[in-house]
C-alpha positions as CSV (number, residue, x, y, z in Angstrom):
1,M,0.0,0.0,0.0
2,Y,2.7,2.3,0.8
3,K,4.0,1.7,-2.7
4,N,0.7,2.6,-4.2
5,N,0.5,5.8,-2.3
6,K,4.0,6.5,-3.3
7,N,3.0,6.1,-7.0
8,N,0.1,8.4,-6.5
9,Y,2.4,10.9,-4.9
10,N,4.9,10.5,-7.8
11,N,2.1,11.0,-10.3
12,N,1.2,14.3,-8.5
13,V,4.8,15.2,-8.5
14,N,4.9,14.4,-12.2
15,G,1.9,16.6,-12.8
16,Y,3.6,19.3,-10.8
17,S,6.7,18.9,-12.7
18,N,4.7,19.1,-15.9
19,Y,3.3,22.4,-14.7
20,K,6.7,23.6,-14.2
21,S,7.6,22.5,-17.7
22,N,6.2,24.4,-20.6
23,E,3.2,22.1,-21.3
24,Y,0.9,24.0,-18.9
25,N,2.4,27.4,-19.8
26,E,1.4,26.7,-23.4
27,Y,-2.2,25.9,-22.2
28,D,-2.2,29.2,-20.2
29,E,-1.0,31.2,-23.2
30,D,-3.6,29.6,-25.5
31,G,-6.2,30.3,-22.8
32,K,-5.1,33.9,-22.5
33,K,-5.2,34.3,-26.3
34,N,-8.7,32.9,-26.4
35,I,-9.8,35.3,-23.6
36,Y,-8.3,38.2,-25.5
37,I,-10.1,37.2,-28.7
38,Y,-13.4,36.8,-26.7
39,L,-12.9,40.2,-25.1
40,I,-12.2,41.8,-28.5
41,L,-15.3,40.2,-30.0
42,L,-17.4,41.2,-27.0
43,T,-16.1,44.8,-27.4
44,I,-16.9,44.9,-31.1
45,C,-20.4,43.6,-30.4
46,A,-20.9,46.2,-27.7
47,I,-19.8,49.0,-30.0
48,L,-22.1,47.7,-32.8
49,L,-25.0,47.6,-30.3
50,L,-24.3,51.1,-29.1
51,V,-24.2,52.4,-32.7
52,Y,-27.5,50.6,-33.4
53,I,-29.1,52.1,-30.4
54,S,-27.8,55.6,-31.2
55,Y,-29.2,55.4,-34.7
56,T,-32.5,54.1,-33.4
57,L,-32.8,57.0,-31.0
58,Q,-31.9,59.5,-33.8
59,I,-34.6,58.0,-36.0
60,N,-37.2,58.1,-33.2
61,N,-36.2,61.7,-32.5
62,L,-36.6,62.7,-36.1
63,S,-39.9,60.9,-36.4
64,Y,-41.2,62.8,-33.4
65,K,-40.0,66.1,-35.0
66,I,-41.8,65.2,-38.3
67,D,-45.0,64.5,-36.4
68,Q,-44.7,67.9,-34.6
69,M,-44.2,69.7,-37.9
70,Q,-47.1,67.9,-39.6
71,N,-49.4,68.9,-36.7
72,E,-48.1,72.5,-36.9
73,L,-48.7,72.5,-40.7
74,H,-52.2,71.1,-40.2
75,T,-52.9,73.8,-37.6
76,L,-51.6,76.6,-39.9
77,E,-53.6,75.3,-42.8
78,E,-56.8,75.4,-40.8
79,K,-55.9,78.9,-39.6
80,N,-55.2,80.0,-43.2
81,H,-58.6,78.5,-44.4
82,K,-60.4,80.4,-41.6
83,L,-58.6,83.6,-42.6
84,N,-59.5,83.1,-46.3
85,I,-63.2,82.7,-45.3
86,K,-63.0,85.8,-43.2
87,L,-61.3,87.7,-46.1
88,S,-64.0,86.6,-48.6
89,N,-66.7,87.6,-46.2
90,A,-65.1,91.0,-45.6
91,S,-64.7,91.7,-49.2
92,S,-68.1,90.6,-50.3
93,L,-70.2,93.3,-52.0
94,S,-72.9,93.2,-49.3
95,Q,-70.2,93.8,-46.6
96,V,-68.7,96.6,-48.5
97,D,-72.1,98.2,-49.1
98,Q,-73.0,97.9,-45.4
99,L,-69.6,99.3,-44.3
100,A,-70.0,102.3,-46.7
101,R,-73.5,103.1,-45.5
102,N,-73.0,102.6,-41.8
103,E,-69.5,103.6,-41.0
104,L,-68.7,106.0,-43.8
105,N,-72.2,107.5,-44.1
106,M,-72.3,107.1,-47.9
107,V,-75.6,107.2,-49.7
108,E,-76.7,106.2,-53.2
109,P,-76.8,109.1,-55.7
110,E,-80.2,110.7,-56.3
111,S,-79.6,111.3,-59.9
112,M,-77.2,109.8,-62.4
113,E,-75.8,111.4,-65.5
114,T,-74.2,109.4,-68.2
115,I,-71.8,111.0,-70.6
116,V,-71.4,109.3,-74.0
117,L,-68.2,110.1,-75.9
118,K,-68.3,110.0,-79.6
119,S,-65.3,108.3,-80.9
120,K,-63.6,109.1,-84.2
121,E,-64.3,106.7,-86.9
122,V,-61.2,104.9,-87.9
123,E,-60.9,104.5,-91.5
124,V,-59.8,101.0,-92.4
125,A,-58.9,100.0,-95.9
126,E,-61.3,97.8,-97.7
127,K,-61.5,94.4,-96.1
128,P,-59.7,91.8,-98.2
129,E,-61.8,88.9,-99.2
130,N,-59.3,86.5,-97.6
131,S,-58.8,87.2,-93.9
132,Y,-55.3,86.7,-92.6
133,F,-54.2,86.2,-89.0
134,L,-52.4,89.5,-88.9
135,S,-55.4,91.4,-90.2
136,E,-57.6,89.8,-87.5
137,I,-55.2,91.0,-84.8
138,T,-55.2,94.5,-86.3
139,N,-59.0,94.6,-86.2
140,F,-59.0,93.4,-82.6
141,I,-56.6,96.1,-81.5
142,V,-58.7,98.8,-83.4
143,N,-61.8,97.6,-81.6
144,L,-60.1,97.8,-78.2
145,G,-59.4,101.5,-78.7
146,T,-63.1,102.2,-79.4
147,A,-65.0,103.1,-76.2
148,R,-68.7,102.3,-76.0
149,A,-70.9,103.6,-73.3
150,Y,-74.5,103.0,-72.9
151,S,-77.0,104.7,-70.6
152,P,-78.8,102.4,-68.1
153,E,-82.2,103.8,-69.3
């Protein structure tokens, strides 16, 4: 039995001596290399996660700003619509008439005079049988210069 224990002790001593030899040192260096690799991979993953979270927060922030701007635009469009209605009501003929009568003390005239101006007759050369585009434009311009006034009676 003593011999058996001695062998076990020798085995332990051999294991210890192996530890002192470079076999266990190589295992430790390989383990350290693996730990460094895992730490580097973990750091890269953490950085990628932080970048992803940062971009997600920026997207959420911009979406919130877009929603605010759309709500503000909707509010301003409603306000613009109400102002357009108010403008059209204020510029209607009945409103202008009421304002002129009540606030400016204007009245309708009792009598109206109409002055008719006699225009000179513009002599135009004889009309050609075939009408050209340029002659039609000339006729139109001549007619624009002629004033016609009619009496309401």
